N, C-alpha and C positions, 0 to 999 in steps of 0.2 A: 503494499500500498504508499504510495505519494503522498507524502504533506498536502498536498493541493489535493489532495482525491478523499480531504476524509473531514472531520466535523471535530470539533470539542467537547465530551463531553463532561462534564463537574455536575460532582452530587454534592452538598453541603448538607451537613443538620450544625445543630445551632453552637454545636461542642467543638467540628473538625470539619473536615474537606477529606471523603469517605472517599471519592474517585474525580482524579483530572484525568481523564483519558484521550488519544485522538482514536477515532471509531470509524467506519464506514458504516455503519443506520446503527440508529435504537427503536426498539416502543416503553411508549408512555405508557401505565394505566389512569389514563386522564376520566374523570367524573363522568363525558358522556360518550365513550369509551373508546378502546384501547388504538392508538396508532401511532404509523411507520414514519420517521425523522430521517429523510438523507441527506447530502448533500444540496444547498440551494432550496432547502426549503422555503416555503414564506413564512414572513414573523408570524409569532402570535407569541401568544400566555395563557396558558392556561391552570388548571383545580387540578389536582390529581387526587386521585381515591387506592386505596391497601391493595399493592398487587406487586407483578414483579417489571422492573425497569428492565430488559435484554437488551444487550447489543453487541456489536462483530466488533473487533481489533485483532485484525492482522489474519482476519479467514478466522479467530477462538471464541468461541459465542462466547459469552457471561452472565449472571443476572443477580441485582439485587433487589432484596424484595423489601418493602417500603412501607408506612404503615395509610399518611395523607401528603400533601405537601403541598407546592406549587413546581411549575416550567416555562421558560424564556425556551422564546426558542427564534433566534435573530445570528446575522453572519455566519451562518454557518457556526454558529455555538447550540450546545443544551444547555441550559443551567438548569439545577435543580434544586430547591431548596424541600426539604425531606424530613420527616420525623420517621426513624425504621425502631 
């Protein structure tokens, strides 16, 4: 994966940064339904509910379970503030 082909996923809690990683795609458990974020996604701010944040980085899948939170998607960055 080239840096120009990725998005930056950052997952924050009140206590710490849990994840900061270049990914090809990320799937979020939004309140109105799960959705996928790929490179050049339109800007969005959304509420999240209990579920898994899943992502693909370097062809390797990963996931992180959250209880709730919100996400901002802008300029090939996904920033999640969550309770885990």
